[in-house]
C-alpha positions in Angstrom: -58.9 94.8 -19.7 -58.1 92.4 -17.0 -56.9 88.8 -17.6 -59.6 86.4 -16.6 -58.4 83.5 -14.1 -58.4 80.0 -14.8 -58.2 77.6 -11.6 -57.4 74.1 -11.6 -57.1 71.8 -8.8 -54.1 69.6 -8.5 -52.5 67.0 -6.1 -48.8 67.4 -8.0 -47.5 64.4 -6.5 -46.9 62.9 -10.0 -46.5 65.5 -12.8 -47.2 63.6 -16.1 -47.8 64.7 -19.8 -51.4 64.9 -19.4 -50.9 67.2 -16.1 -48.7 69.2 -18.6 -51.4 69.6 -21.3 -54.2 70.7 -19.3 -52.2 73.5 -17.9 -50.9 74.4 -21.2 -54.3 74.0 -22.0 -55.4 75.9 -19.2 -52.6 79.5 -19.3 -54.4 80.2 -22.9 -57.4 80.8 -21.2 -56.4 83.6 -18.7 -53.4 83.2 -15.9 -53.5 80.3 -14.4 -54.2 79.4 -10.6 -53.4 76.4 -9.5 -55.3 74.9 -6.5 -52.9 72.9 -5.2 -54.3 70.5 -2.5 -52.7 69.8 1.1 -51.7 66.6 2.7 -54.9 67.4 5.0 -57.5 67.7 1.8 -56.1 64.3 0.0 -55.6 61.5 3.0 -59.1 61.0 4.2 -59.8 60.0 0.2 -56.9 58.4 -0.7 -53.1 58.0 0.2 -51.1 60.2 1.3 -48.8 61.6 -1.4 -45.0 60.8 -1.1 -43.7 64.7 -1.5 -45.2 67.2 1.0 -47.2 70.1 -0.1 -44.2 72.0 -0.2 -42.1 69.6 -1.9 -45.0 69.6 -4.3 -45.4 73.7 -4.3 -42.0 73.6 -5.3 -42.1 71.8 -8.5 -45.3 73.1 -9.7 -44.9 76.8 -9.6 -41.7 75.9 -11.6 -43.9 74.6 -14.2 -44.6 77.1 -17.3 -47.9 78.4 -17.4 -48.7 78.4 -14.0 -49.0 82.4 -12.3 -49.5 81.2 -8.5 -50.1 78.0 -6.6 -52.5 78.2 -3.7 -53.5 75.8 -1.2 -56.4 73.7 -1.5 -57.7 72.9 2.0 -60.6 70.6 1.2 -61.4 68.0 -1.0 -64.0 69.4 -3.0 -62.9 72.6 -4.9 -66.4 74.9 -3.6 -64.7 76.6 -0.9 -62.0 77.7 -3.2 -63.6 78.6 -6.2 -65.7 80.5 -4.0 -63.0 82.4 -2.6 -60.9 83.0 -5.8 -64.0 83.4 -8.5 -62.1 82.3 -11.1 -63.7 83.0 -14.8 -62.6 79.2 -15.9 -62.0 76.5 -14.1 -60.2 73.6 -15.7 -60.5 69.5 -15.6 -59.8 66.3 -17.6 -63.2 64.6 -18.8 -62.2 61.7 -16.5 -64.3 62.9 -13.4 -67.7 62.7 -15.4 -68.2 59.2 -14.0 -67.0 57.3 -11.2 -66.5 58.8 -7.2 -65.6 62.0 -8.9 -68.9 62.8 -10.6 -70.4 64.2 -7.2 -67.5 66.9 -7.6 -68.2 67.4 -10.6 -72.0 68.1 -10.8 -70.7 70.5 -7.6 -68.5 72.3 -9.7 -70.7 73.2 -12.3 -73.6 74.3 -9.9 -71.1 76.4 -8.3 -69.6 78.1 -11.5 -73.2 78.4 -12.7 -73.5 80.8 -9.7 -70.3 82.8 -10.1 -71.3 83.1 -13.8 -68.1 81.5 -14.9 -67.6 78.1 -17.0 -65.6 74.8 -16.8 -63.6 73.5 -19.2 -63.1 69.7 -19.8 -60.7 68.2 -21.3 -60.4 64.7 -22.7 -58.1 63.1 -20.8 -54.6 62.2 -22.0 -54.6 58.4 -23.5 -52.0 55.8 -23.1 -52.2 57.4 -19.5 -52.9 55.6 -16.0 -52.8 57.3 -12.9 -53.2 54.6 -10.7 -50.4 52.5 -12.9 -48.0 55.6 -12.2 -48.9 55.2 -8.6 -48.2 51.7 -8.3 -45.1 51.9 -10.0 -43.5 55.1 -8.0 -44.9 52.4 -5.0 -43.1 49.5 -6.6 -39.8 51.4 -6.2 -40.2 51.7 -2.7 -39.2 54.4 -0.4 -36.2 55.9 1.8 -35.5 55.9 5.3 -35.9 59.2 5.7 -39.0 59.7 3.5 -40.6 57.2 5.8 -39.5 58.3 9.2 -41.5 61.2 8.7 -44.5 59.7 7.1 -46.5 59.5 10.4 -45.9 62.6 11.4 -47.7 64.3 8.4 -50.2 61.5 9.0 -51.2 62.4 12.2 -51.2 66.5 10.8 -53.8 65.6 7.5 -56.5 63.2 9.1 -58.3 63.0 11.8 -57.5 59.2 12.9 -54.5 57.2 11.8 -55.5 53.3 11.3 -52.6 50.9 12.1 -52.7 47.1 11.4 -50.1 44.4 13.0 -47.7 42.9 11.4 -45.4 40.2 11.6 -43.6 39.7 8.7 -43.2 40.8 5.1 -46.0 39.0 3.6 -48.8 40.8 6.3 -46.8 44.0 5.4 -47.9 43.9 2.0 -51.5 42.8 3.2 -51.1 46.6 5.1 -49.5 48.0 2.0 -52.2 47.0 -0.7 -55.9 46.5 1.0 -58.3 48.8 0.4 -62.2 49.1 0.9 -64.3 51.5 -1.2 -66.9 53.6 1.2 -69.3 56.0 0.1 -67.2 56.3 -2.6 -63.9 57.1 -1.0 -61.1 54.3 -0.7 -60.3 53.1 2.7 -57.4 51.6 3.5 -54.8 51.2 6.3 -52.0 54.0 7.3 -49.1 52.3 8.5 -48.0 48.9 10.4 -47.3 48.1 13.9 -44.7 45.6 15.1 -45.6 43.8 18.0 -43.3 41.9 20.5 -46.0 39.0 20.7 -46.8 38.6 17.3 -43.5 38.1 16.1 -42.2 36.1 19.0 -45.4 33.9 18.5 -45.3 33.5 14.7 -41.6 32.3 15.6 -42.7 30.1 17.5 -41.7 31.3 20.5 -42.7 33.1 24.2 -43.3 36.6 23.9 -40.5 37.9 27.1 -38.2 40.7 26.3 -35.1 38.7 26.3 -35.5 39.1 22.6 -32.8 41.5 21.5 -33.3 44.5 19.4 -31.1 43.0 16.9 -33.0 39.8 16.8 -36.0 41.3 15.6 -34.9 43.7 13.5 -34.4 41.2 10.6 -38.1 40.9 10.6 -38.5 44.5 10.9 -36.0 44.6 7.9 -38.1 41.7 5.6 -41.0 44.2 6.3 -39.5 47.6 5.4 -37.8 46.1 1.8 -41.5 45.3 0.4 -43.6 48.2 1.9 -43.8 51.8 1.8 -46.0 52.4 4.8 -45.0 54.4 8.0 -44.1 51.5 11.0 -44.7 51.9 14.8 -42.4 49.7 17.0 -43.5 47.9 19.9 -40.8 48.7 22.4 -42.1 46.6 25.5 -40.5 48.7 28.6 -37.5 50.0 26.8 -35.0 48.0 28.3 -32.8 49.6 30.9 -32.8 53.5 30.0 -28.8 53.3 28.4 -29.9 50.4 26.2 -33.1 52.3 25.1 -30.8 55.0 23.7 -29.7 52.9 21.4 -32.8 51.4 20.8 -33.8 54.9 19.6 -31.0 55.5 17.3 -31.0 52.2 15.8 -34.5 52.4 15.1 -34.7 56.0 13.7 -31.5 55.1 11.2 -33.8 52.3 9.8 -36.7 54.7 9.1 -39.2 53.4 11.6 -41.3 56.3 12.7 -42.5 55.3 16.3 -41.5 53.6 19.4 -44.1 53.0 21.9 -42.6 51.7 25.9 -44.7 50.8 28.4 -44.2 52.4 31.9 -44.3 48.6 33.8 -41.3 47.0 35.3 -40.5 43.4 36.3 -41.0 40.1 34.6 -43.1 40.3 31.1 -46.8 39.5 31.3 -49.0 40.2 28.5 -51.6 43.2 30.0 -54.8 41.5 28.3 -53.7 37.8 30.1 -56.3 37.8 33.1 -57.7 39.8 35.7 -55.1 37.7 38.4 -52.0 39.1 36.6 -50.4 41.5 38.8 -48.8 44.4 37.2 -46.1 46.5 38.9 -45.5 50.5 37.3 -42.4 52.3 37.1 -41.5 55.0 39.1 -42.8 58.2 37.4 -39.4 59.4 37.7 -37.5 56.5 36.4 -40.1 56.6 33.2 -39.9 59.9 32.3 -36.2 60.1 32.7 -36.4 57.2 30.0 -38.1 59.3 27.6 -35.6 62.4 28.4 -32.9 60.4 27.3 -34.4 58.6 24.4 -35.0 62.7 23.0 -32.0 63.6 23.8 -30.4 60.3 21.6 -32.5 61.1 18.7 -30.9 62.8 15.6 -34.2 63.8 13.8 -37.0 65.8 14.8 -39.5 63.2 12.6 -38.6 60.3 15.0 -41.8 60.0 18.0 -41.3 58.8 21.7 -45.4 57.7 22.7 -45.4 56.5 26.2 -47.8 53.4 26.5 -49.6 53.9 30.3 -50.3 50.6 32.5 -52.1 52.4 35.1 -56.0 50.9 34.1 -54.2 47.4 34.0 -52.4 47.9 36.8 -56.2 48.2 38.4 -55.1 52.3 39.2 -57.4 54.9 38.7 -57.9 57.5 35.7 -57.0 60.0 37.9 -53.1 57.9 38.2 -53.5 57.6 34.2 -53.6 60.9 33.6 -51.0 62.3 36.2 -48.5 60.1 34.9 -49.2 60.6 31.6 -49.2 64.5 32.6 -45.1 63.7 33.6 -44.4 61.6 30.7 -45.4 64.5 28.1 -43.6 66.9 30.5 -40.6 64.6 30.2 -40.5 64.4 26.5 -43.6 61.8 25.0 -44.6 62.7 21.9 -47.7 60.9 22.4 -49.3 58.4 25.3 -50.9 55.3 24.6 -53.9 54.5 27.0 -54.2 50.6 27.5 -57.0 48.8 29.4 -58.8 45.5 29.3 -62.1 46.9 30.3 -64.5 45.4 27.5 -66.9 49.1 27.8 -64.2 50.9 26.7 -65.5 53.8 29.4 -62.3 54.0 31.5 -60.8 55.1 27.9 -63.2 57.1 27.3 -62.6 59.2 30.6 -58.9 59.4 30.0 -58.8 60.7 26.7 -61.8 63.5 27.0 -60.0 64.3 30.6 -56.2 64.5 28.6 -57.5 66.7 25.7 -58.4 69.2 28.3 -55.3 69.8 29.2 -53.0 69.0 26.1 -55.2 69.2 22.2 -52.1 68.3 20.3 -50.6 65.7 21.8 -51.8 62.7 20.1 -53.5 60.1 21.6 -53.2 55.9 20.8 -55.7 53.5 21.3 -55.5 49.8 21.0 -59.4 48.4 21.1 -58.5 45.1 21.8 -61.0 44.0 24.3 -63.6 47.3 23.7 -63.2 46.1 19.9 -67.2 47.3 19.6 -65.8 50.8 20.0 -65.9 52.7 16.0 -63.2 54.8 14.8 -66.1 57.7 14.7 -66.0 57.2 18.5 -62.5 57.6 19.1 -62.2 60.6 16.8 -64.7 62.2 19.3 -62.9 61.4 21.9 -60.0 62.7 20.9 -57.6 59.8 19.5 -55.2 60.3 16.7 -54.0 56.8 15.7 -55.4 53.5 16.5 -53.9 50.4 16.6 -55.1 47.1 15.6 -52.7 45.1 17.5 -52.8 41.3 16.6 -55.5 40.4 14.1 -53.4 39.7 11.3 -51.8 36.5 13.3 -54.7 35.8 15.1 -56.8 35.7 11.7 -53.7 33.0 10.1 -53.6 30.5 12.8 -57.3 29.2 12.7 -57.1 29.4 8.2 -53.5 27.3 8.7 -55.1 24.7 11.1 -58.7 24.5 8.9 -56.3 23.6 5.8 -54.3 21.3 7.8 -56.8 19.5 8.5 -58.7 19.1 5.8 -55.7 17.7 3.9 -55.8 15.2 7.1 -59.3 14.3 6.4 -59.9 13.8 2.8 -56.3 12.7 2.4 -55.7 14.9 -0.2 -55.6 19.1 -0.8 -58.3 19.6 -3.4 -60.7 20.1 -1.2 -58.5 22.6 0.8 -58.3 24.3 -2.4 -61.2 27.2 -1.5 -59.3 28.0 1.6 -56.2 28.6 -0.1 -54.9 32.0 -1.8 -54.3 31.1 -5.7 -50.9 30.7 -7.0 -51.6 33.6 -9.5 -52.6 35.6 -6.5 -48.9 35.3 -5.0 -47.4 35.8 -8.3 -48.9 39.2 -8.5 -48.5 40.1 -4.9 -44.6 39.3 -4.8 -42.3 42.0 -6.5 -40.6 40.7 -8.7 -41.9 37.3 -9.0 -44.7 38.2 -12.5 
């Protein structure tokens, strides 16, 4: 008589006694098949696992009682249940309430159609998976793990959501802030180190003369208290020889990507006004800078992304596309298209045209001026990364001004308290201060 089969869906990022209990129990019913969720199944619903799929698979398949490990490509169990038609599926009873209750209902319906049975194991008391994740996060990460996370996110998510940071505290906001939408946790995937917000937070003008060494101190502060990937605003990248140094330094520190723009001359902010003349770098010259940067990097994980300023300079979408194609041929790992047009129509036209030629090269957008456009629209256009490039700094300044004015107006700080973060929350936010 053939052995019955048992199915267990598993993330496998943290293996704790509760997981071992379920595996042990499941193995008593028959051959245990573990459906290991892939990065793409997990990432749209919760934080990307620290370990890659292959790393998690290597661990799980060594656990006693596991007969086979197969990929589960979907957050729902249903596709794999229909594919493998197990006699049983086993799961902890913690899915009876909350967001997973919908998945539970689907599983019961599917197993009833298959003539199978659902086995629910009492949740192991004394274990808190969320607390374990927080504890793991508090341990930090390594430059090597962080460096490769952006590429993993691009492979796993329909769109990667990046928020500007300019010091350690803003980095902690990106690390921890999340909201619940439609029963799922939505959070930021990584950080944008903007030269504008970095210099402004120091009360200094945003000029490219600020060297990498100076900015690296701020980057280090952010890296020390966060685990998510960071994209570095490299301005023009400077001289090609200097850019080589920048690439190696950022890569060594665990930064995932650098974005450099194809303009030359005295630095002027692209969004400053319509009267700002933008001079574009010769295509061949900028392409060579990209090629030199790619030759300089040590790992395959680091990314060099070309920022296109053609639309800012008043050039056509066709000119932007010509430049984008040349930069990809030179080795760019992605393109960032920039515009100050409020409709966003030129960005849409660029993205749709670019996708007809390159289906997998990442497209980055920064919707500062066309902020009425949604992430759902960007996905339809073929965008992979959306950067909210300056919002934390812009929010912090008026908040501080309001508090300062309140203290002056009332001659005391009591009225400013509702505008301020409670001390208790600060102690809970900063690691090591509890």
